[in-house]
Biopython code that builds the backbone (N, CA, C, O; Angstrom):
import numpy as np
from Bio.PDB.StructureBuilder import StructureBuilder

atoms = [
    (1, "MET", "N", (16.901, -77.237, 19.984)),
    (1, "MET", "CA", (16.463, -76.270, 18.948)),
    (1, "MET", "C", (17.727, -75.506, 18.405)),
    (1, "MET", "O", (18.491, -74.929, 19.178)),
    (2, "GLU", "N", (17.896, -75.524, 17.173)),
    (2, "GLU", "CA", (19.094, -74.855, 16.549)),
    (2, "GLU", "C", (18.838, -73.449, 16.581)),
    (2, "GLU", "O", (17.697, -72.988, 16.619)),
    (3, "ASN", "N", (20.012, -72.671, 16.566)),
    (3, "ASN", "CA", (19.978, -71.227, 16.638)),
    (3, "ASN", "C", (20.451, -70.663, 15.314)),
    (3, "ASN", "O", (21.315, -69.787, 15.365)),
    (4, "ARG", "N", (20.010, -71.040, 14.177)),
    (4, "ARG", "CA", (20.386, -70.560, 12.978)),
    (4, "ARG", "C", (19.840, -69.250, 12.570)),
    (4, "ARG", "O", (18.622, -69.081, 12.626)),
    (5, "GLY", "N", (20.631, -68.298, 12.162)),
    (5, "GLY", "CA", (20.266, -67.099, 11.732)),
    (5, "GLY", "C", (19.763, -66.137, 12.825)),
    (5, "GLY", "O", (19.337, -65.016, 12.548)),
    (6, "GLU", "N", (19.829, -66.630, 14.101)),
    (6, "GLU", "CA", (19.546, -65.690, 15.211)),
    (6, "GLU", "C", (20.796, -65.049, 15.673)),
    (6, "GLU", "O", (21.904, -65.563, 15.522)),
    (7, "LYS", "N", (20.563, -63.826, 16.282)),
    (7, "LYS", "CA", (21.679, -63.009, 16.780)),
    (7, "LYS", "C", (22.063, -63.628, 17.994)),
    (7, "LYS", "O", (21.294, -64.250, 18.726)),
    (8, "MET", "N", (23.486, -63.412, 18.225)),
    (8, "MET", "CA", (24.022, -63.939, 19.584)),
    (8, "MET", "C", (23.540, -63.093, 20.700)),
    (8, "MET", "O", (23.135, -61.951, 20.488)),
    (9, "LEU", "N", (23.570, -63.601, 21.841)),
    (9, "LEU", "CA", (23.239, -62.791, 22.975)),
    (9, "LEU", "C", (24.216, -61.632, 23.141)),
    (9, "LEU", "O", (25.385, -61.819, 22.806)),
    (10, "PRO", "N", (23.829, -60.427, 23.641)),
    (10, "PRO", "CA", (24.735, -59.362, 23.723)),
    (10, "PRO", "C", (26.013, -59.638, 24.516)),
    (10, "PRO", "O", (27.081, -59.213, 24.073)),
    (11, "SER", "N", (25.969, -60.310, 25.638)),
    (11, "SER", "CA", (27.103, -60.597, 26.468)),
    (11, "SER", "C", (28.056, -61.546, 25.589)),
    (11, "SER", "O", (29.271, -61.346, 25.618)),
    (12, "ALA", "N", (27.538, -62.527, 24.845)),
    (12, "ALA", "CA", (28.349, -63.438, 24.120)),
    (12, "ALA", "C", (28.976, -62.720, 22.949)),
    (12, "ALA", "O", (30.136, -62.961, 22.616)),
    (13, "ARG", "N", (28.211, -61.827, 22.315)),
    (13, "ARG", "CA", (28.736, -60.954, 21.171)),
    (13, "ARG", "C", (29.826, -60.104, 21.690)),
    (13, "ARG", "O", (30.865, -60.010, 21.036)),
    (14, "SER", "N", (29.680, -59.471, 22.820)),
    (14, "SER", "CA", (30.750, -58.519, 23.218)),
    (14, "SER", "C", (32.003, -59.315, 23.539)),
    (14, "SER", "O", (33.091, -58.865, 23.181)),
    (15, "ALA", "N", (31.922, -60.472, 24.193)),
    (15, "ALA", "CA", (33.150, -61.346, 24.456)),
    (15, "ALA", "C", (33.785, -61.713, 23.232)),
    (15, "ALA", "O", (35.014, -61.706, 23.152)),
    (16, "TYR", "N", (33.017, -62.050, 22.220)),
    (16, "TYR", "CA", (33.543, -62.480, 20.837)),
    (16, "TYR", "C", (34.196, -61.324, 20.170)),
    (16, "TYR", "O", (35.259, -61.448, 19.562)),
    (17, "SER", "N", (33.545, -60.177, 20.287)),
    (17, "SER", "CA", (34.052, -58.944, 19.714)),
    (17, "SER", "C", (35.449, -58.560, 20.280)),
    (17, "SER", "O", (36.398, -58.149, 19.613)),
    (18, "GLN", "N", (35.411, -58.775, 21.692)),
    (18, "GLN", "CA", (36.760, -58.452, 22.322)),
    (18, "GLN", "C", (37.870, -59.345, 21.857)),
    (18, "GLN", "O", (39.007, -58.908, 21.676)),
    (19, "LEU", "N", (37.553, -60.538, 21.674)),
    (19, "LEU", "CA", (38.511, -61.593, 21.159)),
    (19, "LEU", "C", (38.992, -61.099, 19.796)),
    (19, "LEU", "O", (40.188, -60.960, 19.539)),
    (20, "GLU", "N", (37.964, -60.829, 18.897)),
    (20, "GLU", "CA", (38.313, -60.395, 17.553)),
    (20, "GLU", "C", (39.263, -59.192, 17.596)),
    (20, "GLU", "O", (40.233, -59.128, 16.840)),
    (21, "ASP", "N", (38.963, -58.219, 18.514)),
    (21, "ASP", "CA", (39.745, -56.978, 18.643)),
    (21, "ASP", "C", (41.123, -57.295, 19.070)),
    (21, "ASP", "O", (42.068, -56.711, 18.540)),
    (22, "VAL", "N", (41.300, -58.179, 19.992)),
    (22, "VAL", "CA", (42.552, -58.533, 20.584)),
    (22, "VAL", "C", (43.325, -59.340, 19.529)),
    (22, "VAL", "O", (44.429, -58.922, 19.178)),
    (23, "ILE", "N", (42.794, -60.537, 18.966)),
    (23, "ILE", "CA", (43.574, -61.277, 18.114)),
    (23, "ILE", "C", (43.687, -60.772, 16.637)),
    (23, "ILE", "O", (44.606, -61.082, 15.879)),
    (24, "GLY", "N", (42.680, -59.990, 16.338)),
    (24, "GLY", "CA", (42.678, -59.349, 14.970)),
    (24, "GLY", "C", (43.780, -58.306, 14.661)),
    (24, "GLY", "O", (44.083, -57.971, 13.516)),
    (25, "CYS", "N", (44.309, -57.861, 15.708)),
    (25, "CYS", "CA", (45.442, -56.769, 15.532)),
    (25, "CYS", "C", (46.707, -57.588, 15.262)),
    (25, "CYS", "O", (47.011, -58.600, 15.893)),
    (26, "LYS", "N", (47.380, -57.075, 14.306)),
    (26, "LYS", "CA", (48.674, -57.829, 13.929)),
    (26, "LYS", "C", (49.744, -57.692, 15.069)),
    (26, "LYS", "O", (50.691, -58.477, 15.127)),
    (27, "TRP", "N", (49.581, -56.726, 15.929)),
    (27, "TRP", "CA", (50.669, -56.602, 16.988)),
    (27, "TRP", "C", (50.301, -57.496, 18.187)),
    (27, "TRP", "O", (51.209, -57.908, 18.909)),
    (28, "SER", "N", (49.113, -57.794, 18.418)),
    (28, "SER", "CA", (48.877, -58.661, 19.640)),
    (28, "SER", "C", (49.577, -59.956, 19.658)),
    (28, "SER", "O", (50.106, -60.319, 20.709)),
    (29, "VAL", "N", (49.634, -60.688, 18.604)),
    (29, "VAL", "CA", (50.333, -62.018, 18.578)),
    (29, "VAL", "C", (51.810, -61.744, 18.812)),
    (29, "VAL", "O", (52.457, -62.474, 19.562)),
    (30, "SER", "N", (52.351, -60.717, 18.193)),
    (30, "SER", "CA", (53.825, -60.443, 18.353)),
    (30, "SER", "C", (54.176, -60.146, 19.880)),
    (30, "SER", "O", (55.178, -60.606, 20.426)),
    (31, "VAL", "N", (53.249, -59.332, 20.503)),
    (31, "VAL", "CA", (53.485, -59.012, 21.901)),
    (31, "VAL", "C", (53.277, -60.227, 22.792)),
    (31, "VAL", "O", (54.020, -60.432, 23.753)),
    (32, "LEU", "N", (52.266, -61.036, 22.474)),
    (32, "LEU", "CA", (52.112, -62.281, 23.314)),
    (32, "LEU", "C", (53.263, -63.229, 23.228)),
    (32, "LEU", "O", (53.701, -63.797, 24.228)),
    (33, "ARG", "N", (53.755, -63.401, 22.014)),
    (33, "ARG", "CA", (54.933, -64.310, 21.772)),
    (33, "ARG", "C", (56.118, -63.718, 22.367)),
    (33, "ARG", "O", (56.949, -64.482, 22.858)),
    (34, "ALA", "N", (56.312, -62.460, 22.393)),
    (34, "ALA", "CA", (57.538, -61.899, 23.045)),
    (34, "ALA", "C", (57.474, -62.007, 24.553)),
    (34, "ALA", "O", (58.535, -62.186, 25.151)),
    (35, "VAL", "N", (56.333, -61.917, 25.236)),
    (35, "VAL", "CA", (56.225, -62.083, 26.639)),
    (35, "VAL", "C", (56.374, -63.539, 26.879)),
    (35, "VAL", "O", (56.968, -63.879, 27.902)),
    (36, "ALA", "N", (55.922, -64.427, 26.085)),
    (36, "ALA", "CA", (56.083, -65.912, 26.184)),
    (36, "ALA", "C", (57.559, -66.307, 26.248)),
    (36, "ALA", "O", (57.915, -67.274, 26.922)),
    (37, "VAL", "N", (58.425, -65.555, 25.544)),
    (37, "VAL", "CA", (59.842, -65.944, 25.594)),
    (37, "VAL", "C", (60.553, -65.160, 26.634)),
    (37, "VAL", "O", (61.781, -65.227, 26.668)),
    (38, "GLY", "N", (59.904, -64.417, 27.494)),
    (38, "GLY", "CA", (60.564, -63.779, 28.592)),
    (38, "GLY", "C", (60.843, -62.206, 28.518)),
    (38, "GLY", "O", (61.424, -61.574, 29.400)),
    (39, "VAL", "N", (60.367, -61.703, 27.397)),
    (39, "VAL", "CA", (60.353, -60.125, 27.266)),
    (39, "VAL", "C", (59.309, -59.616, 28.077)),
    (39, "VAL", "O", (58.161, -59.869, 27.711)),
    (40, "SER", "N", (59.495, -58.890, 29.197)),
    (40, "SER", "CA", (58.406, -58.540, 30.131)),
    (40, "SER", "C", (58.235, -57.111, 30.369)),
    (40, "SER", "O", (57.160, -56.726, 30.829)),
    (41, "ARG", "N", (59.199, -56.249, 30.103)),
    (41, "ARG", "CA", (59.156, -54.915, 30.460)),
    (41, "ARG", "C", (58.793, -54.115, 29.062)),
    (41, "ARG", "O", (59.234, -54.481, 27.973)),
    (42, "PRO", "N", (57.968, -53.023, 29.231)),
    (42, "PRO", "CA", (57.488, -52.267, 28.041)),
    (42, "PRO", "C", (58.606, -51.784, 27.099)),
    (42, "PRO", "O", (58.484, -51.877, 25.878)),
    (43, "GLY", "N", (59.730, -51.250, 27.710)),
    (43, "GLY", "CA", (60.776, -50.880, 26.828)),
    (43, "GLY", "C", (61.416, -51.894, 26.008)),
    (43, "GLY", "O", (61.727, -51.714, 24.831)),
    (44, "ALA", "N", (61.630, -53.109, 26.752)),
    (44, "ALA", "CA", (62.243, -54.299, 26.094)),
    (44, "ALA", "C", (61.245, -54.812, 25.059)),
    (44, "ALA", "O", (61.697, -55.210, 23.985)),
    (45, "LEU", "N", (59.997, -54.839, 25.270)),
    (45, "LEU", "CA", (58.971, -55.210, 24.275)),
    (45, "LEU", "C", (58.984, -54.341, 23.101)),
    (45, "LEU", "O", (58.913, -54.834, 21.975)),
    (46, "GLU", "N", (59.076, -52.990, 23.302)),
    (46, "GLU", "CA", (59.149, -52.111, 22.162)),
    (46, "GLU", "C", (60.370, -52.362, 21.256)),
    (46, "GLU", "O", (60.278, -52.248, 20.034)),
    (47, "ARG", "N", (61.490, -52.698, 21.861)),
    (47, "ARG", "CA", (62.735, -52.971, 21.204)),
    (47, "ARG", "C", (62.660, -54.367, 20.542)),
    (47, "ARG", "O", (63.251, -54.555, 19.478)),
    (48, "HIS", "N", (61.995, -55.294, 21.103)),
    (48, "HIS", "CA", (61.822, -56.680, 20.568)),
    (48, "HIS", "C", (60.893, -56.773, 19.384)),
    (48, "HIS", "O", (61.200, -57.429, 18.389)),
    (49, "VAL", "N", (59.743, -56.107, 19.497)),
    (49, "VAL", "CA", (58.765, -56.174, 18.460)),
    (49, "VAL", "C", (59.039, -55.069, 17.406)),
    (49, "VAL", "O", (58.644, -53.917, 17.589)),
    (50, "GLN", "N", (59.664, -55.413, 16.395)),
    (50, "GLN", "CA", (60.087, -54.481, 15.321)),
    (50, "GLN", "C", (58.892, -53.759, 14.720)),
    (50, "GLN", "O", (57.908, -54.359, 14.288)),
    (51, "GLY", "N", (59.030, -52.461, 14.715)),
    (51, "GLY", "CA", (57.960, -51.663, 13.975)),
    (51, "GLY", "C", (56.838, -51.192, 14.829)),
    (51, "GLY", "O", (56.017, -50.398, 14.371)),
    (52, "ILE", "N", (56.756, -51.657, 16.094)),
    (52, "ILE", "CA", (55.651, -51.225, 16.989)),
    (52, "ILE", "C", (55.873, -49.810, 17.584)),
    (52, "ILE", "O", (56.983, -49.507, 18.021)),
    (53, "SER", "N", (54.987, -49.068, 17.603)),
    (53, "SER", "CA", (55.146, -47.712, 18.207)),
    (53, "SER", "C", (54.913, -47.772, 19.773)),
    (53, "SER", "O", (54.286, -48.706, 20.274)),
    (54, "THR", "N", (55.415, -46.792, 20.485)),
    (54, "THR", "CA", (54.995, -46.784, 21.940)),
    (54, "THR", "C", (53.511, -46.668, 22.229)),
    (54, "THR", "O", (53.001, -47.272, 23.172)),
    (55, "LYS", "N", (52.821, -45.885, 21.406)),
    (55, "LYS", "CA", (51.489, -45.754, 21.547)),
    (55, "LYS", "C", (50.623, -47.064, 21.362)),
    (55, "LYS", "O", (49.725, -47.407, 22.132)),
    (56, "VAL", "N", (51.021, -47.741, 20.234)),
    (56, "VAL", "CA", (50.381, -49.029, 19.917)),
    (56, "VAL", "C", (50.715, -50.089, 20.910)),
    (56, "VAL", "O", (49.855, -50.879, 21.301)),
    (57, "LEU", "N", (51.972, -50.121, 21.330)),
    (57, "LEU", "CA", (52.266, -51.112, 22.354)),
    (57, "LEU", "C", (51.486, -50.880, 23.627)),
    (57, "LEU", "O", (50.975, -51.840, 24.205)),
    (58, "SER", "N", (51.370, -49.611, 24.102)),
    (58, "SER", "CA", (50.619, -49.387, 25.317)),
    (58, "SER", "C", (49.234, -49.768, 25.131)),
    (58, "SER", "O", (48.648, -50.347, 26.046)),
    (59, "GLU", "N", (48.652, -49.502, 24.038)),
    (59, "GLU", "CA", (47.176, -49.931, 23.726)),
    (59, "GLU", "C", (47.054, -51.383, 23.758)),
    (59, "GLU", "O", (46.152, -51.900, 24.417)),
    (60, "ARG", "N", (47.945, -52.125, 23.055)),
    (60, "ARG", "CA", (48.009, -53.597, 23.025)),
    (60, "ARG", "C", (48.130, -54.180, 24.469)),
    (60, "ARG", "O", (47.385, -55.087, 24.840)),
    (61, "LEU", "N", (49.030, -53.668, 25.224)),
    (61, "LEU", "CA", (49.225, -54.165, 26.607)),
    (61, "LEU", "C", (48.035, -54.015, 27.415)),
    (61, "LEU", "O", (47.685, -54.889, 28.209)),
    (62, "ARG", "N", (47.359, -52.860, 27.225)),
    (62, "ARG", "CA", (46.100, -52.594, 27.946)),
    (62, "ARG", "C", (45.033, -53.504, 27.629)),
    (62, "ARG", "O", (44.386, -54.037, 28.530)),
    (63, "LYS", "N", (44.788, -53.735, 26.325)),
    (63, "LYS", "CA", (43.759, -54.520, 25.853)),
    (63, "LYS", "C", (44.046, -56.084, 26.208)),
    (63, "LYS", "O", (43.125, -56.780, 26.637)),
    (64, "LEU", "N", (45.228, -56.563, 26.035)),
    (64, "LEU", "CA", (45.566, -57.889, 26.433)),
    (64, "LEU", "C", (45.499, -58.064, 27.952)),
    (64, "LEU", "O", (45.185, -59.162, 28.411)),
    (65, "THR", "N", (45.765, -57.093, 28.703)),
    (65, "THR", "CA", (45.603, -57.159, 30.093)),
    (65, "THR", "C", (44.009, -57.165, 30.486)),
    (65, "THR", "O", (43.529, -57.965, 31.289)),
    (66, "THR", "N", (43.355, -56.279, 29.885)),
    (66, "THR", "CA", (41.848, -56.188, 30.141)),
    (66, "THR", "C", (41.186, -57.515, 29.721)),
    (66, "THR", "O", (40.256, -57.965, 30.391)),
    (67, "TYR", "N", (41.626, -58.125, 28.669)),
    (67, "TYR", "CA", (40.921, -59.318, 28.156)),
    (67, "TYR", "C", (41.438, -60.575, 28.994)),
    (67, "TYR", "O", (40.860, -61.660, 28.926)),
    (68, "GLY", "N", (42.527, -60.365, 29.763)),
    (68, "GLY", "CA", (42.901, -61.450, 30.670)),
    (68, "GLY", "C", (43.966, -62.438, 30.171)),
    (68, "GLY", "O", (44.141, -63.548, 30.674)),
    (69, "LEU", "N", (44.658, -61.939, 29.142)),
    (69, "LEU", "CA", (45.724, -62.671, 28.491)),
    (69, "LEU", "C", (47.067, -62.333, 29.127)),
    (69, "LEU", "O", (47.965, -63.175, 29.120)),
    (70, "LEU", "N", (47.239, -61.107, 29.687)),
    (70, "LEU", "CA", (48.489, -60.748, 30.317)),
    (70, "LEU", "C", (48.173, -60.271, 31.751)),
    (70, "LEU", "O", (47.069, -59.795, 32.017)),
    (71, "ALA", "N", (49.134, -60.402, 32.655)),
    (71, "ALA", "CA", (48.982, -59.830, 33.929)),
    (71, "ALA", "C", (49.956, -58.698, 34.085)),
    (71, "ALA", "O", (51.107, -58.884, 33.691)),
    (72, "LYS", "N", (49.623, -57.551, 34.613)),
    (72, "LYS", "CA", (50.571, -56.514, 34.774)),
    (72, "LYS", "C", (51.090, -56.440, 36.315)),
    (72, "LYS", "O", (50.290, -56.460, 37.250)),
    (73, "HIS", "N", (52.316, -56.365, 36.477)),
    (73, "HIS", "CA", (52.926, -56.309, 37.775)),
    (73, "HIS", "C", (53.548, -54.932, 37.870)),
    (73, "HIS", "O", (54.374, -54.615, 37.013)),
    (74, "VAL", "N", (53.245, -54.135, 38.777)),
    (74, "VAL", "CA", (53.866, -52.868, 39.003)),
    (74, "VAL", "C", (54.554, -52.871, 40.355)),
    (74, "VAL", "O", (53.930, -53.094, 41.393)),
    (75, "TYR", "N", (55.963, -52.598, 40.316)),
    (75, "TYR", "CA", (56.702, -52.680, 41.570)),
    (75, "TYR", "C", (56.921, -51.286, 42.062)),
    (75, "TYR", "O", (57.162, -50.371, 41.275)),
    (76, "ALA", "N", (56.836, -51.107, 43.400)),
    (76, "ALA", "CA", (56.916, -49.854, 44.014)),
    (76, "ALA", "C", (58.387, -49.498, 44.223)),
    (76, "ALA", "O", (58.875, -49.506, 45.353)),
    (77, "GLU", "N", (59.033, -49.211, 43.225)),
    (77, "GLU", "CA", (60.512, -48.762, 43.245)),
    (77, "GLU", "C", (60.645, -47.461, 42.623)),
    (77, "GLU", "O", (59.713, -46.945, 42.007)),
    (78, "VAL", "N", (61.825, -46.894, 42.772)),
    (78, "VAL", "CA", (62.150, -45.567, 42.171)),
    (78, "VAL", "C", (63.350, -45.846, 41.305)),
    (78, "VAL", "O", (64.404, -46.261, 41.789)),
    (79, "PRO", "N", (63.170, -45.599, 39.929)),
    (79, "PRO", "CA", (61.886, -45.351, 39.202)),
    (79, "PRO", "C", (60.950, -46.754, 39.186)),
    (79, "PRO", "O", (61.383, -47.903, 39.272)),
    (80, "PRO", "N", (59.707, -46.384, 39.069)),
    (80, "PRO", "CA", (58.726, -47.502, 39.021)),
    (80, "PRO", "C", (59.068, -48.503, 37.924)),
    (80, "PRO", "O", (59.539, -48.138, 36.847)),
    (81, "ARG", "N", (58.807, -49.830, 38.242)),
    (81, "ARG", "CA", (59.184, -50.803, 37.206)),
    (81, "ARG", "C", (57.840, -51.580, 36.944)),
    (81, "ARG", "O", (57.129, -51.880, 37.903)),
    (82, "THR", "N", (57.496, -51.898, 35.705)),
    (82, "THR", "CA", (56.397, -52.505, 35.360)),
    (82, "THR", "C", (56.735, -53.726, 34.460)),
    (82, "THR", "O", (57.475, -53.569, 33.488)),
    (83, "GLU", "N", (56.213, -54.925, 34.761)),
    (83, "GLU", "CA", (56.405, -56.021, 33.994)),
    (83, "GLU", "C", (55.170, -56.831, 33.578)),
    (83, "GLU", "O", (54.153, -56.711, 34.259)),
    (84, "TYR", "N", (55.177, -57.553, 32.635)),
    (84, "TYR", "CA", (53.963, -58.266, 32.046)),
    (84, "TYR", "C", (54.339, -59.694, 32.091)),
    (84, "TYR", "O", (55.493, -60.071, 31.887)),
    (85, "SER", "N", (53.314, -60.516, 32.372)),
    (85, "SER", "CA", (53.493, -62.016, 32.208)),
    (85, "SER", "C", (52.193, -62.645, 31.657)),
    (85, "SER", "O", (51.115, -62.061, 31.764)),
    (86, "LEU", "N", (52.311, -63.729, 31.125)),
    (86, "LEU", "CA", (51.142, -64.448, 30.551)),
    (86, "LEU", "C", (50.303, -64.993, 31.664)),
    (86, "LEU", "O", (50.825, -65.555, 32.627)),
    (87, "THR", "N", (48.960, -64.830, 31.542)),
    (87, "THR", "CA", (48.091, -65.616, 32.456)),
    (87, "THR", "C", (47.963, -67.057, 31.955)),
    (87, "THR", "O", (48.562, -67.458, 30.958)),
    (88, "ARG", "N", (47.196, -67.767, 32.657)),
    (88, "ARG", "CA", (46.859, -69.116, 32.314)),
    (88, "ARG", "C", (46.218, -69.180, 30.854)),
    (88, "ARG", "O", (46.572, -70.017, 30.024)),
    (89, "ASN", "N", (45.196, -68.168, 30.612)),
    (89, "ASN", "CA", (44.597, -68.109, 29.303)),
    (89, "ASN", "C", (45.607, -67.590, 28.244)),
    (89, "ASN", "O", (45.549, -67.965, 27.073)),
    (90, "GLY", "N", (46.450, -66.792, 28.661)),
    (90, "GLY", "CA", (47.429, -66.309, 27.650)),
    (90, "GLY", "C", (48.468, -67.389, 27.206)),
    (90, "GLY", "O", (48.953, -67.403, 26.075)),
    (91, "GLN", "N", (48.779, -68.309, 28.199)),
    (91, "GLN", "CA", (49.609, -69.423, 27.874)),
    (91, "GLN", "C", (48.895, -70.346, 26.922)),
    (91, "GLN", "O", (49.476, -70.886, 25.981)),
    (92, "LYS", "N", (47.609, -70.512, 27.195)),
    (92, "LYS", "CA", (46.822, -71.408, 26.220)),
    (92, "LYS", "C", (46.771, -70.857, 24.843)),
    (92, "LYS", "O", (46.936, -71.566, 23.851)),
    (93, "LEU", "N", (46.512, -69.428, 24.794)),
    (93, "LEU", "CA", (46.456, -68.845, 23.495)),
    (93, "LEU", "C", (47.793, -68.973, 22.737)),
    (93, "LEU", "O", (47.843, -69.264, 21.542)),
    (94, "VAL", "N", (48.882, -68.736, 23.513)),
    (94, "VAL", "CA", (50.180, -68.875, 22.810)),
    (94, "VAL", "C", (50.344, -70.175, 22.310)),
    (94, "VAL", "O", (50.774, -70.315, 21.166)),
    (95, "SER", "N", (50.039, -71.226, 23.061)),
    (95, "SER", "CA", (50.097, -72.620, 22.635)),
    (95, "SER", "C", (49.311, -72.823, 21.292)),
    (95, "SER", "O", (49.791, -73.474, 20.365)),
    (96, "ILE", "N", (48.119, -72.249, 21.243)),
    (96, "ILE", "CA", (47.321, -72.423, 20.054)),
    (96, "ILE", "C", (48.012, -71.715, 18.836)),
    (96, "ILE", "O", (48.022, -72.235, 17.720)),
    (97, "ILE", "N", (48.596, -70.490, 19.111)),
    (97, "ILE", "CA", (49.294, -69.815, 18.042)),
    (97, "ILE", "C", (50.530, -70.600, 17.588)),
    (97, "ILE", "O", (50.862, -70.617, 16.403)),
    (98, "ASP", "N", (51.194, -71.236, 18.526)),
    (98, "ASP", "CA", (52.327, -72.063, 18.211)),
    (98, "ASP", "C", (51.881, -73.202, 17.268)),
    (98, "ASP", "O", (52.537, -73.489, 16.266)),
    (99, "GLN", "N", (50.768, -73.828, 17.613)),
    (99, "GLN", "CA", (50.158, -74.930, 16.838)),
    (99, "GLN", "C", (49.859, -74.408, 15.390)),
    (99, "GLN", "O", (50.133, -75.087, 14.402)),
    (100, "ILE", "N", (49.324, -73.256, 15.320)),
    (100, "ILE", "CA", (48.980, -72.672, 14.038)),
    (100, "ILE", "C", (50.293, -72.539, 13.232)),
    (100, "ILE", "O", (50.358, -72.903, 12.058)),
    (101, "ASN", "N", (51.331, -72.007, 13.901)),
    (101, "ASN", "CA", (52.588, -71.910, 13.168)),
    (101, "ASN", "C", (53.147, -73.175, 12.650)),
    (101, "ASN", "O", (53.725, -73.225, 11.565)),
    (102, "LEU", "N", (52.961, -74.306, 13.502)),
    (102, "LEU", "CA", (53.444, -75.563, 12.997)),
    (102, "LEU", "C", (52.704, -76.078, 11.857)),
    (102, "LEU", "O", (53.256, -76.688, 10.941)),
    (103, "LEU", "N", (51.327, -75.810, 11.912)),
    (103, "LEU", "CA", (50.475, -76.142, 10.779)),
    (103, "LEU", "C", (50.843, -75.477, 9.393)),
    (103, "LEU", "O", (50.783, -76.083, 8.324)),
    (104, "ASP", "N", (51.221, -74.186, 9.535)),
    (104, "ASP", "CA", (51.652, -73.370, 8.437)),
    (104, "ASP", "C", (52.935, -73.897, 7.919)),
    (104, "ASP", "O", (53.090, -74.007, 6.703)),
    (105, "ASP", "N", (53.882, -74.236, 8.769)),
    (105, "ASP", "CA", (55.133, -74.841, 8.315)),
    (105, "ASP", "C", (54.913, -76.120, 7.570)),
    (105, "ASP", "O", (55.531, -76.367, 6.534)),
    (106, "GLU", "N", (53.978, -76.986, 8.127)),
    (106, "GLU", "CA", (53.702, -78.281, 7.353)),
    (106, "GLU", "C", (52.977, -77.979, 6.044)),
    (106, "GLU", "O", (53.273, -78.692, 5.085)),
    (107, "ILE", "N", (52.160, -77.119, 5.892)),
    (107, "ILE", "CA", (51.466, -76.763, 4.708)),
    (107, "ILE", "C", (52.449, -76.275, 3.675)),
    (107, "ILE", "O", (52.370, -76.673, 2.512)),
    (108, "LYS", "N", (53.457, -75.347, 4.102)),
    (108, "LYS", "CA", (54.433, -74.828, 3.227)),
    (108, "LYS", "C", (55.371, -75.918, 2.801)),
    (108, "LYS", "O", (55.763, -75.925, 1.635)),
    (109, "SER", "N", (55.790, -76.900, 3.702)),
    (109, "SER", "CA", (56.619, -78.037, 3.332)),
    (109, "SER", "C", (55.911, -78.944, 2.306)),
    (109, "SER", "O", (56.493, -79.408, 1.325)),
    (110, "ALA", "N", (54.721, -79.148, 2.576)),
    (110, "ALA", "CA", (53.868, -79.990, 1.601)),
    (110, "ALA", "C", (53.861, -79.377, 0.205)),
    (110, "ALA", "O", (54.066, -80.075, -0.787)),
    (111, "GLU", "N", (53.621, -78.054, 0.134)),
    (111, "GLU", "CA", (53.498, -77.322, -1.103)),
    (111, "GLU", "C", (54.853, -77.404, -1.864)),
    (111, "GLU", "O", (54.885, -77.567, -3.084)),
    (112, "GLN", "N", (55.974, -77.284, -1.095)),
    (112, "GLN", "CA", (57.283, -77.204, -1.668)),
    (112, "GLN", "C", (57.621, -78.625, -2.183)),
    (112, "GLN", "O", (58.376, -78.746, -3.148)),
    (113, "GLY", "N", (57.107, -79.661, -1.591)),
    (113, "GLY", "CA", (57.318, -81.033, -1.924)),
    (113, "GLY", "C", (56.559, -81.443, -3.193)),
    (113, "GLY", "O", (56.921, -82.437, -3.822)),
    (114, "LYS", "N", (55.559, -80.733, -3.565)),
    (114, "LYS", "CA", (54.738, -81.120, -4.810)),
    (114, "LYS", "C", (55.557, -80.815, -5.997)),
    (114, "LYS", "O", (56.334, -79.861, -6.039)),
    (115, "VAL", "N", (55.359, -81.673, -6.988)),
    (115, "VAL", "CA", (55.997, -81.395, -8.310)),
    (115, "VAL", "C", (55.004, -81.063, -9.261)),
    (115, "VAL", "O", (54.019, -81.782, -9.425)),
    (116, "ASP", "N", (55.217, -79.913, -9.964)),
    (116, "ASP", "CA", (54.178, -79.596, -11.049)),
    (116, "ASP", "C", (54.185, -80.521, -12.193)),
    (116, "ASP", "O", (55.295, -80.877, -12.588)),
    (117, "PRO", "N", (53.172, -80.959, -12.778)),
    (117, "PRO", "CA", (53.164, -81.741, -13.915)),
    (117, "PRO", "C", (53.668, -81.109, -15.133)),
    (117, "PRO", "O", (53.694, -81.739, -16.190)),
]
sb = StructureBuilder()
sb.init_structure("model")
sb.init_model(0)
sb.init_chain("A")
sb.init_seg("    ")
for serial, (resi, resn, name, xyz) in enumerate(atoms, 1):
    if name == "N":
        sb.init_residue(resn, " ", resi, " ")
    sb.init_atom(name, np.array(xyz, "f"), 0.0, 1.0, " ", f" {name:<3s}", serial, name[0])
structure = sb.get_structure()
């Protein structure tokens, strides 16, 4: 039986809404890609991701961690040190983002190769 026009179950909708919230933000992809290349500390991330504010970075790190794309590691040192790393799902998402970038490059190359009549 098809499910046309019916609403999604509340649990499924909230999971999808979370994904939209995480991926829909222009900063999330930049933060994920920065962590993927080894930028792991909040201060370094703030310097690496041009234009992001401390407040927005903190919010993105919290949401990406809550959603299970990043893992937060707090070290009991003085001063305390916090680092982030990609989870397995975070690695999968970064791989998908990289594939989208490759597709975008291919589309742009194909458009540049076209000759207008």
